[in-house]
C-alpha positions in Angstrom: 129.0 73.7 79.6 128.1 77.1 80.3 129.2 80.0 78.4 129.7 83.5 79.5 130.5 86.9 77.9 131.9 90.1 79.5 128.3 91.5 79.5 127.8 93.7 82.5 124.5 93.3 84.5 124.5 96.1 87.0 128.1 96.1 87.8 129.3 92.7 87.5 129.7 90.1 84.6 127.2 87.2 83.7 129.4 84.5 85.2 129.8 86.5 88.6 126.2 87.0 88.5 125.4 83.2 88.4 128.1 82.4 91.0 126.6 85.3 93.4 123.0 83.7 92.8 124.2 80.2 93.4 126.1 81.4 96.8 123.2 83.4 97.8 120.9 80.4 97.4 123.2 78.1 99.4 123.6 80.6 102.1 120.0 81.3 102.5 119.4 77.7 103.0 122.4 76.8 105.1 123.6 80.0 106.8 127.3 78.9 106.6 130.1 80.7 104.4 130.3 78.9 101.0 133.6 78.0 99.3 134.7 77.6 95.9 135.1 73.8 96.0 131.7 73.5 97.0 130.2 75.5 94.3 132.4 73.9 91.7 131.2 70.6 92.7 127.5 71.4 92.8 127.1 73.8 89.9 128.1 73.5 86.2 129.7 76.7 85.8 132.1 75.2 83.2 135.3 76.4 85.1 137.6 75.1 87.5 137.2 75.9 91.4 140.5 78.1 91.0 138.6 80.3 88.6 135.5 80.3 90.9 137.8 81.3 93.8 139.2 84.1 91.7 135.6 85.4 90.9 134.7 85.2 94.5 137.7 87.2 95.4 136.9 89.9 93.0 133.4 90.2 94.3 134.7 90.5 97.8 136.8 93.4 96.6 133.7 94.9 94.9 131.8 94.6 98.2 129.1 91.9 96.9 130.5 89.4 99.5 132.1 89.3 102.9 134.7 86.8 104.5 133.8 86.3 108.1 137.3 85.3 108.9 140.7 84.4 107.2 140.4 81.2 105.0 136.7 80.8 105.5 134.2 80.8 102.7 132.3 83.8 101.6 129.0 85.1 102.7 126.7 87.8 100.9 127.0 91.5 101.9 124.0 93.6 102.1 125.1 95.1 98.5 125.1 91.5 97.3 121.8 91.0 98.5 120.6 94.2 96.9 122.2 93.1 93.6 120.3 89.8 94.0 116.9 91.3 94.6 117.3 93.9 91.8 118.8 91.7 89.1 118.7 88.0 89.8 115.6 87.3 91.7 112.9 84.8 90.3 109.8 85.1 92.4 108.2 81.8 93.3 104.6 81.1 92.6 102.3 81.2 95.8 100.6 77.8 96.0 97.0 77.4 95.5 96.8 75.8 98.9 98.2 79.0 100.5 96.1 81.2 98.3 92.9 79.4 99.5 93.9 79.6 103.2 94.6 83.3 102.8 91.5 83.9 100.9 89.5 82.1 103.5 90.9 84.2 106.3 90.4 87.6 104.6 86.8 86.7 104.1 86.2 85.3 107.5 87.5 88.2 109.6 84.9 90.9 110.4 87.1 93.4 112.2 90.2 94.9 110.7 92.6 93.9 113.5 91.1 90.5 113.6 91.7 90.1 109.8 95.3 91.4 110.1 96.1 89.2 113.1 94.9 85.9 111.1 96.8 86.8 107.9 100.2 87.9 109.8 99.9 84.5 111.9 99.6 82.8 108.4 102.5 84.6 106.7 104.7 83.8 109.8 103.7 80.1 109.7 104.7 79.8 106.1 107.7 81.9 106.1 109.2 81.0 109.6 110.0 84.6 110.2 108.3 87.5 111.8 105.1 89.0 110.2 103.8 92.4 110.9 101.0 94.6 110.1 100.9 98.2 110.8 98.0 100.6 110.8 99.1 104.1 111.2 97.7 106.9 113.0 95.2 108.6 110.8 93.1 111.6 111.9 91.6 111.8 108.4 89.3 108.6 109.0 85.7 109.2 109.3 82.7 107.3 110.6 81.0 105.6 108.0 78.3 104.0 110.2 77.3 104.1 114.0 74.5 102.0 115.3 73.4 100.9 118.9 71.5 97.7 119.3 70.0 96.3 122.5 71.3 93.1 124.0 69.2 93.0 127.2 66.8 95.5 129.0 69.8 97.8 130.0 72.8 96.6 127.9 73.7 97.6 124.4 76.2 97.2 121.8 77.7 100.2 120.2 79.2 99.5 116.6 81.2 102.0 114.8 82.4 101.4 111.4 85.5 103.7 110.2 86.7 104.5 106.8 89.7 102.2 106.7 87.6 99.1 107.2 88.1 98.9 111.1 85.1 98.2 113.2 85.0 99.0 116.9 82.5 97.4 119.3 81.5 98.4 122.9 79.2 97.0 125.3 77.4 99.6 127.1 75.7 99.4 130.4 72.7 101.5 131.2 70.8 102.5 134.4 67.7 102.8 132.8 66.0 100.2 130.7 66.0 100.4 126.9 63.0 100.0 124.6 62.9 99.9 120.7 61.6 103.3 120.7 64.5 104.7 122.8 66.9 102.7 120.4 65.5 104.1 117.5 66.0 107.8 118.7 69.5 107.3 119.8 70.4 105.9 116.4 68.7 108.6 114.8 70.7 111.4 116.9 74.0 109.5 116.3 73.5 109.2 112.4 72.3 112.6 112.2 75.4 114.3 114.0 78.4 111.8 113.6 78.2 109.9 110.2 80.7 111.3 108.0 82.5 113.0 110.7 86.3 112.7 110.7 88.0 111.3 113.9 89.9 114.5 114.3 86.5 116.3 114.7 85.1 113.9 117.0 86.0 115.4 120.3 85.1 119.0 118.9 81.6 117.3 117.8 81.0 116.0 121.0 81.7 119.0 123.0 78.7 120.8 121.0 76.7 119.2 123.4 74.6 117.0 121.1 71.1 116.5 122.5 67.8 115.0 121.7 64.5 116.5 122.7 64.3 113.8 125.4 66.2 114.3 128.7 66.1 110.3 129.1 67.9 109.9 125.6 70.5 112.5 126.6 71.5 110.4 129.6 72.2 107.4 127.3 74.1 109.7 124.9 76.5 110.6 127.6 77.6 107.2 128.2 77.9 106.7 124.3 80.0 109.7 123.9 82.4 108.6 126.6 82.8 105.3 124.7 83.5 107.4 121.4 86.1 109.2 123.0 87.9 106.0 124.0 87.5 104.7 120.3 89.2 108.0 119.4 92.2 107.8 121.5 92.6 104.1 120.6 92.2 104.6 116.9 94.2 107.4 116.6 97.7 106.0 118.4 98.4 103.8 115.4 98.7 100.0 115.8 101.4 97.4 115.3 100.5 93.5 115.2 103.2 91.1 115.5 103.2 87.4 114.8 106.0 84.8 114.7 108.4 86.3 117.3 109.7 83.0 118.2 111.0 82.3 114.5 113.4 85.2 114.8 115.0 83.7 117.8 115.2 80.4 116.2 117.2 81.7 113.3 120.9 80.5 113.3 121.9 84.1 113.8 120.4 84.2 117.1 122.9 81.4 118.2 125.8 83.1 116.8 125.3 86.8 117.5 124.2 88.3 120.8 123.7 91.6 119.1 121.2 90.1 116.8 119.2 88.7 119.9 119.3 92.0 121.7 118.0 93.9 118.7 115.2 91.2 118.0 114.1 92.0 121.8 114.3 95.6 121.3 112.2 95.5 118.2 109.6 93.5 120.0 109.4 95.5 123.0 109.2 98.7 121.1 112.6 100.2 121.9 113.3 100.2 118.4 110.7 102.6 116.5 109.3 100.5 113.7 106.6 102.9 112.9 109.6 104.9 111.1 110.1 102.1 108.7 106.4 101.6 108.0 106.0 105.5 107.3 108.7 105.8 104.9 107.5 107.5 101.7 105.7 105.3 99.3 108.4 106.0 96.5 111.0 104.4 98.7 111.9 100.8 98.3 109.6 98.3 99.8 112.6 95.9 100.3 115.0 97.6 103.0 118.2 95.3 103.4 120.7 95.4 106.3 122.6 98.5 106.5 120.2 100.5 104.1 118.0 101.0 107.4 118.6 104.4 109.0 118.8 102.8 112.5 121.9 100.7 113.2 119.9 98.5 115.4 118.2 97.2 112.3 121.2 96.3 110.4 120.9 92.6 111.0 117.4 92.5 109.4 115.7 92.8 106.1 112.1 94.3 105.8 109.9 93.3 102.9 106.8 95.5 103.2 103.7 95.8 101.0 101.0 98.4 101.6 97.1 97.6 101.6 94.4 99.9 100.4 90.7 100.8 100.6 89.8 101.8 97.2 92.8 104.0 96.2 93.7 105.1 99.8 96.4 103.5 101.5 95.1 102.0 104.9 98.4 100.3 106.2 101.2 98.0 105.5 102.2 94.3 106.0 105.7 93.3 106.5 107.9 90.2 106.8 111.0 90.8 108.9 113.9 88.5 109.0 117.7 88.2 109.0 119.3 89.5 105.7 119.6 85.9 104.8 115.9 85.4 104.1 114.3 83.6 101.1 113.3 86.9 99.1 112.1 84.7 96.1 109.3 83.1 98.4 108.5 86.0 100.7 108.2 88.8 98.3 105.2 87.2 96.1 103.6 85.9 99.3 103.5 89.4 100.9 102.2 91.0 97.6 99.4 88.4 97.2 98.3 88.8 100.8 98.5 92.6 100.6 96.1 92.5 97.5 93.6 90.2 98.8 93.4 92.3 102.2 92.9 95.4 100.0 90.2 93.7 97.9 88.6 92.6 101.1 88.4 96.0 102.9 87.3 97.7 99.6 84.3 95.5 99.4 83.7 95.7 103.0 83.1 99.4 102.9 81.2 99.4 99.4 83.7 101.2 97.5 
């Protein structure tokens, strides 16, 4: 028989905490209101269902629970979920099989976006929720390396490596044939003038009319600079990668609440600005639950987000998005592990 004291954990007694934990666990699994009789039969709280009903009623008054309609069972409120995450959460271990899969994906991907697409796809598959990667607009990025390699006599591959680990490739078509000597001269001009230059200064640098001593080489440089301007425009817009959209529509909430469905669609089509959530200051909570969002349109959802780094510099964020009734104890450690290995791989990739 369980023994309880009147010790306060946060703002409720230990017995209330145990009942709340059980109720949230059941609601996460079944998405249906939970009653006192059910809890009394399944859990050994050492008290009768009448006492559990009284505890549920008190937690309803305190704001930790909600009652969808008269005589129904209770469901957690956003405050209840917050208390659960802050005081009751027991993180589950990420399985070795899952770790191996994620380790393989981060080592396989050569491009930042390719890596992020692969890991978000895997996260959504494991969680059955929406997984998102966000790479913010960053004019402080600089060019770590830039090189042109010939493919055929008049086609070449431009490769630009940025300081956040992102790699951009462009196929260039030239009207004149390329030789090894010309390729060597082009690369020397690019490295001398552009390596280490910040993206925000690229346009300014290109307008300085960087030239070589050879008019022929200068013709090639014009095409290369056009490609660099395109890369600048794309890389300074910021980028959001989604995977697992279908899982949000498959949640029970989607069948019961048209507003939930409308907000999922608005989120996926960009009508809801998710970048504001990702750009929240790093000292703010990485777990945002329901009405903690500043936007009312996001009150149906919880965000678990975790930044990834290159060295000590934040390069972006990963997130799991789902209804407030999500498996926090599973999602949080999975996301933390993934962000850690993405950070390690990106840091290794640029040699820090």
